[in-house]
C-alpha positions as CSV (number, residue, x, y, z in Angstrom):
1,M,27.7,-26.4,-24.3
2,S,25.9,-23.5,-21.9
3,A,27.9,-21.1,-19.9
4,K,26.6,-20.5,-16.1
5,S,24.5,-17.9,-15.7
6,V,23.2,-15.5,-12.8
7,R,20.6,-12.7,-14.0
8,V,18.6,-10.2,-11.8
9,S,16.0,-7.6,-12.5
10,R,14.2,-5.0,-10.9
11,N,11.3,-4.5,-13.0
12,G,10.6,-8.2,-14.4
13,T,11.8,-6.7,-18.2
14,D,15.1,-5.5,-18.4
15,W,17.2,-8.4,-17.3
16,Y,21.2,-8.1,-16.5
17,E,23.7,-10.9,-16.3
18,L,25.9,-10.6,-13.1
19,P,29.6,-10.3,-14.0
20,G,30.6,-13.0,-11.4
21,S,33.1,-16.0,-11.6
22,S,31.2,-17.9,-8.6
23,A,27.7,-19.0,-7.7
24,D,25.7,-21.2,-5.5
25,L,22.2,-21.7,-4.9
26,S,21.0,-24.0,-1.8
27,Q,17.5,-25.3,-0.7
28,D,16.6,-26.1,2.9
29,S,13.7,-27.7,4.2
30,A,12.5,-27.0,8.0
31,T,11.8,-30.5,9.7
32,V,9.5,-31.4,12.6
33,D,9.3,-34.8,14.2
34,D,6.5,-37.0,13.4
35,S,7.4,-40.3,15.2
36,I,4.7,-42.3,16.3
37,F,4.0,-45.5,18.4
38,G,4.8,-48.9,17.1
39,T,8.1,-48.3,15.4
40,N,11.5,-47.8,16.7
41,F,12.7,-45.4,13.8
42,S,12.4,-41.8,14.2
43,S,10.6,-39.8,11.5
44,I,10.3,-36.3,10.1
45,Q,8.0,-34.3,8.1
46,S,9.4,-31.5,5.9
47,T,7.9,-28.0,6.5
48,L,8.8,-24.6,5.2
49,I,11.6,-24.5,2.3
50,T,14.1,-21.5,2.5
51,W,16.7,-20.9,-0.3
52,S,19.3,-18.5,-1.2
53,I,21.7,-17.4,-3.8
54,S,25.5,-16.1,-3.2
55,S,27.2,-14.5,-6.0
56,N,30.0,-12.1,-6.8
57,G,30.2,-9.1,-9.2
58,L,33.6,-7.9,-10.6
59,F,33.7,-4.2,-11.8
60,K,35.4,-5.0,-14.5
61,G,38.4,-2.7,-15.9
62,R,38.8,-0.9,-12.3
63,P,41.6,-2.5,-10.5
64,G,41.5,-2.3,-6.9
65,Y,44.2,0.4,-6.8
66,K,42.2,3.2,-8.3
67,A,40.2,3.1,-5.8
68,Q,39.9,6.4,-3.2
69,I,38.5,6.4,0.3
70,K,37.8,10.0,1.7
71,R,36.9,11.4,5.0
72,A,34.5,14.7,5.3
73,G,36.1,17.9,6.3
74,T,35.0,21.6,6.6
75,A,31.8,23.0,5.4
76,T,31.1,25.4,2.7
77,G,28.3,27.5,1.5
78,F,26.7,26.9,-2.0
79,T,23.7,28.8,-3.3
80,G,21.5,28.2,-6.4
81,E,23.1,25.2,-7.4
82,A,21.3,23.2,-10.2
83,T,20.4,19.9,-10.3
84,T,19.3,17.0,-12.7
85,E,16.6,14.3,-12.2
86,Q,18.2,10.6,-12.3
87,G,15.9,7.7,-10.9
88,G,13.1,9.7,-9.7
89,I,15.9,11.7,-7.5
90,Y,17.0,15.6,-8.4
91,Y,21.0,15.2,-8.2
92,I,23.2,18.1,-7.9
93,V,25.0,18.9,-11.1
94,D,28.2,20.0,-9.3
95,R,29.5,16.6,-7.9
96,T,32.3,18.4,-6.0
97,K,29.4,19.7,-3.7
98,S,27.4,16.9,-3.4
99,L,28.0,15.7,0.3
100,W,25.7,18.0,2.3
101,D,26.1,19.3,5.8
102,H,22.9,17.6,7.2
103,T,23.0,19.9,10.3
104,A,22.9,23.3,8.3
105,G,19.8,21.7,6.2
106,V,18.9,22.3,2.6
107,T,16.6,24.6,0.9
108,V,15.1,23.5,-2.3
109,L,13.7,25.7,-4.9
110,D,11.1,25.1,-7.9
111,G,11.7,28.0,-9.9
112,A,11.6,30.8,-7.9
113,S,9.5,29.2,-5.3
114,E,11.0,27.2,-2.4
115,V,9.3,23.7,-2.0
116,D,7.3,22.9,1.0
117,P,8.9,20.2,3.2
118,S,5.7,18.3,3.0
119,N,6.3,17.7,-0.7
120,I,9.6,16.5,-0.3
121,E,9.9,12.6,0.5
122,F,13.5,12.7,1.7
123,I,16.7,14.6,1.1
124,D,19.9,12.5,0.5
125,F,22.5,14.3,2.3
126,L,25.2,12.2,1.5
127,N,25.0,12.2,-2.1
128,G,23.2,15.3,-2.7
129,G,20.2,14.1,-3.9
130,V,16.3,15.6,-3.3
131,K,13.2,13.3,-4.1
132,F,9.5,14.7,-4.0
133,V,6.6,12.5,-2.9
134,D,4.5,11.0,-5.5
135,G,2.4,13.5,-7.4
136,Y,4.4,16.6,-6.9
137,P,4.1,18.6,-10.1
138,V,7.6,20.1,-11.0
139,G,7.2,23.7,-12.4
140,G,10.4,24.5,-12.9
141,S,14.4,24.1,-12.7
142,I,15.0,22.7,-9.3
143,T,17.8,24.3,-7.6
144,V,19.3,23.8,-4.1
145,T,21.2,26.2,-1.5
146,G,23.2,24.7,1.6
147,D,26.4,23.8,2.7
148,Y,28.7,21.2,1.4
149,L,31.7,19.3,2.9
150,G,34.7,19.0,1.6
151,T,36.9,15.5,1.4
152,S,40.4,14.5,2.2
153,R,42.0,11.0,1.1
154,I,42.7,8.4,3.2
155,C,46.0,7.2,2.0
156,F,47.2,4.8,4.9
157,A,45.2,1.5,3.5
158,N,46.0,-1.0,1.4
159,T,43.1,-3.3,1.3
160,F,39.8,-2.4,1.9
161,D,36.0,-4.1,2.8
162,V,32.6,-2.4,3.2
163,S,29.8,-4.5,3.9
164,M,26.3,-3.5,3.4
165,S,23.9,-5.8,5.2
166,A,20.0,-6.4,5.9
167,D,18.5,-8.7,8.3
168,V,15.3,-10.4,6.7
169,E,12.3,-11.7,8.6
170,N,10.3,-15.0,7.7
171,V,7.2,-13.5,7.6
172,T,5.1,-16.4,5.8
173,T,1.2,-17.0,6.8
174,L,-0.7,-20.0,6.2
175,C,-2.2,-18.5,3.0
176,D,1.3,-17.5,1.6
177,A,2.5,-21.1,2.1
178,G,-0.4,-22.8,0.9
179,D,-0.7,-20.6,-2.3
180,N,3.3,-21.0,-3.2
181,G,3.5,-25.0,-2.2
182,G,5.1,-24.4,1.2
183,F,8.0,-21.8,0.5
184,A,9.0,-19.1,3.1
185,V,8.4,-15.4,2.4
186,H,10.5,-12.8,3.8
187,Q,10.7,-9.0,4.2
188,Y,13.3,-6.6,4.9
189,N,14.5,-5.7,8.3
190,Q,17.2,-3.7,9.7
191,Q,20.0,-2.6,7.5
192,S,23.7,-1.8,8.3
193,A,26.9,-0.9,7.0
194,E,30.3,-1.2,8.4
195,L,33.9,-0.7,6.3
196,S,37.3,-2.2,7.6
197,M,40.6,-1.1,6.3
198,D,44.1,-2.6,6.6
199,G,47.2,-1.0,5.9
200,F,50.9,-0.2,7.2
201,Y,51.0,1.9,10.6
202,N,51.7,5.9,10.2
203,D,51.4,8.1,12.9
204,G,49.1,10.5,10.7
205,S,46.4,8.0,10.0
206,D,44.0,9.3,12.8
207,F,42.3,5.8,13.1
208,I,43.3,5.4,17.1
209,D,42.1,8.9,17.8
210,D,38.8,8.2,16.2
211,L,38.4,5.4,18.4
212,Q,39.3,7.2,21.2
213,S,37.2,10.3,20.9
214,R,34.4,8.9,19.4
215,D,33.9,11.2,16.7
216,I,31.3,10.7,14.0
217,V,33.0,10.6,10.8
218,I,31.7,10.6,7.4
219,I,33.7,8.2,5.1
220,E,33.3,8.1,1.1
221,I,34.5,4.8,-0.7
222,D,34.9,5.5,-4.5
223,P,35.7,2.1,-6.3
224,A,36.5,3.6,-9.5
225,G,38.3,6.7,-8.3
226,D,36.6,9.2,-10.6
227,G,33.4,10.0,-8.5
228,S,31.2,7.7,-10.7
229,V,30.3,5.4,-8.0
230,T,30.3,6.8,-4.5
231,H,29.3,4.9,-1.5
232,R,29.1,7.3,1.7
233,G,28.1,6.7,5.4
234,Y,28.1,8.0,8.8
235,F,30.5,6.1,11.1
236,M,32.2,5.7,14.4
237,A,35.5,3.7,14.6
238,T,35.0,0.6,16.8
239,S,38.0,-1.4,16.8
240,H,41.6,-0.4,16.0
241,N,44.6,-2.6,15.9
242,Q,48.5,-2.4,15.4
243,S,51.0,-4.9,15.5
244,G,54.5,-5.8,14.1
245,D,57.8,-7.5,14.7
246,V,61.3,-6.2,15.8
247,G,62.7,-4.6,12.6
248,S,59.6,-4.9,10.3
249,T,57.0,-2.7,9.5
250,E,54.5,-2.3,11.6
251,T,50.6,-2.8,10.4
252,E,47.3,-1.2,11.3
253,S,43.8,-2.2,10.8
254,V,40.5,-0.3,12.0
255,T,36.9,-1.0,11.5
256,Y,33.9,1.4,11.5
257,S,30.4,0.7,12.1
258,L,27.3,2.5,11.0
259,Y,26.1,5.6,12.8
260,V,22.9,7.0,12.3
261,P,22.6,10.8,13.0
262,E,18.5,12.0,14.0
263,G,16.9,13.3,11.0
264,V,19.0,11.6,8.4
265,P,16.8,9.0,6.1
266,R,19.9,7.4,4.6
267,P,22.8,7.3,6.7
268,F,24.4,5.1,4.1
269,S,24.0,6.5,0.5
270,T,25.1,4.9,-2.8
271,Y,25.3,7.3,-5.8
272,V,26.0,5.8,-9.5
273,S,26.0,8.1,-12.4
274,G,24.5,7.4,-15.9
275,E,28.0,7.4,-17.2
276,S,29.6,5.0,-14.8
277,A,31.3,1.8,-16.1
278,L,29.7,0.2,-13.1
279,P,28.2,-3.1,-14.5
280,N,24.3,-2.8,-14.6
281,A,23.4,-5.7,-12.8
282,V,25.9,-4.8,-10.1
283,R,24.1,-1.3,-9.9
284,E,20.5,-3.0,-9.8
285,I,21.4,-5.2,-6.6
286,I,22.9,-1.8,-5.0
287,L,20.0,0.1,-5.5
288,A,17.5,-2.8,-4.4
289,W,19.4,-3.1,-1.4
290,Q,19.4,0.8,-0.9
291,D,15.5,1.3,-1.5
292,R,14.7,-2.3,0.1
293,E,13.4,-4.0,-3.2
294,T,12.6,-7.2,-4.0
295,L,14.6,-8.3,-7.1
296,S,13.9,-10.9,-9.7
297,I,16.4,-13.5,-10.3
298,E,17.5,-16.5,-12.4
299,Y,20.1,-19.1,-12.2
300,T,21.2,-21.2,-14.5
301,P,24.1,-24.2,-14.0
302,Q,26.8,-24.9,-16.6
303,D,25.6,-27.1,-19.5
304,S,22.1,-27.2,-18.5
305,T,18.7,-26.0,-19.7
306,I,17.0,-25.5,-16.7
307,T,16.9,-22.3,-15.0
308,R,15.6,-21.6,-11.5
309,S,14.2,-18.5,-10.7
310,G,12.4,-16.4,-8.1
311,E,11.9,-13.3,-5.9
312,V,14.6,-12.1,-3.7
313,L,15.6,-9.5,-1.1
314,V,19.3,-8.5,-1.1
315,S,20.5,-9.7,2.6
316,D,24.2,-8.7,2.0
317,C,26.2,-6.6,-0.6
318,S,29.7,-6.1,0.0
319,L,32.7,-4.6,-1.9
320,S,36.4,-5.6,-1.3
321,G,39.4,-3.9,-2.8
322,G,43.0,-3.0,-2.5
323,V,46.4,-2.4,-4.3
324,E,46.9,-5.6,-5.4
325,A,43.5,-6.9,-6.1
326,I,40.4,-6.2,-8.4
327,N,37.3,-4.5,-7.0
328,D,35.2,-7.3,-6.2
329,Y,31.2,-6.9,-4.8
330,S,29.8,-10.2,-3.1
331,F,26.1,-10.7,-3.1
332,T,23.7,-12.9,-0.9
333,F,20.1,-13.0,-2.1
334,E,17.6,-14.7,0.3
335,G,14.4,-16.1,-1.4
336,S,11.0,-14.8,-0.9
337,G,8.3,-17.1,-2.3
338,Q,8.5,-20.0,-4.4
339,L,11.7,-21.1,-6.2
340,S,10.3,-22.1,-10.0
């Protein structure tokens, strides 16, 4: 008897199985009415087929109580900090200085020479990285100078949910549908992120102050509590609630929605170190969402020899956790093209 399996690949060669406990595959066909004279029954014609897969991915061995949620504080300068290349991006080695102040800017040196901004594709201020344009010949050690932001822990939440979502748009052409058997083709549209936290009310939480001041806050979600995986974003508080009965502890909830500062290409960013225990499949999905990439996916039911496969976009990539929960990612994949 074979076990149920969902596998993903970013390059079509290296496949990783999702560490999930539940998954489903759904297909739907759009229809048009083709009822004609001479009959009392309505009739339909099937048109484009859309399909999607949803699943979860457990961060095994990292229970929710280990998670740390932090907010950015004051800036401190750094000079000539070393970097190391990972996945085409040069990340600062000293991760305590990896949250950069975008308002101060960053100077990048290749050896002793400053890199012209035209040779930099983007700077990841939130996770301390620099990506060069294709074809730029790195000639020496890459070092960076700028300001980093210190962080402090948010200790008044006991559950949290962070959602990374993307709108997908149907861009199917006649040629697409004619060549792939009538399946819809999608592309990424706008992306967004949202953070919700619940806990016991405390006068020092500052959550209600964030809402009323409309301040921009940088928040970090570290599910393992060791800095090996960091989700960071610019946020504004958009809702706050507190309630309680007489004689019981007051509870509090807050929601932060993504804010995009001008000139910041990655207002929400994820860093995964090479030594992280995050399952490979989860890492690949998160990075595919971040980079707006297409994933290859395979879905095999329990006790079946048939595998369904195709290309998907990551339309939702969310993480939930808490003091009495396991860190659990959930994913929604929107099919693009034929489901084989």
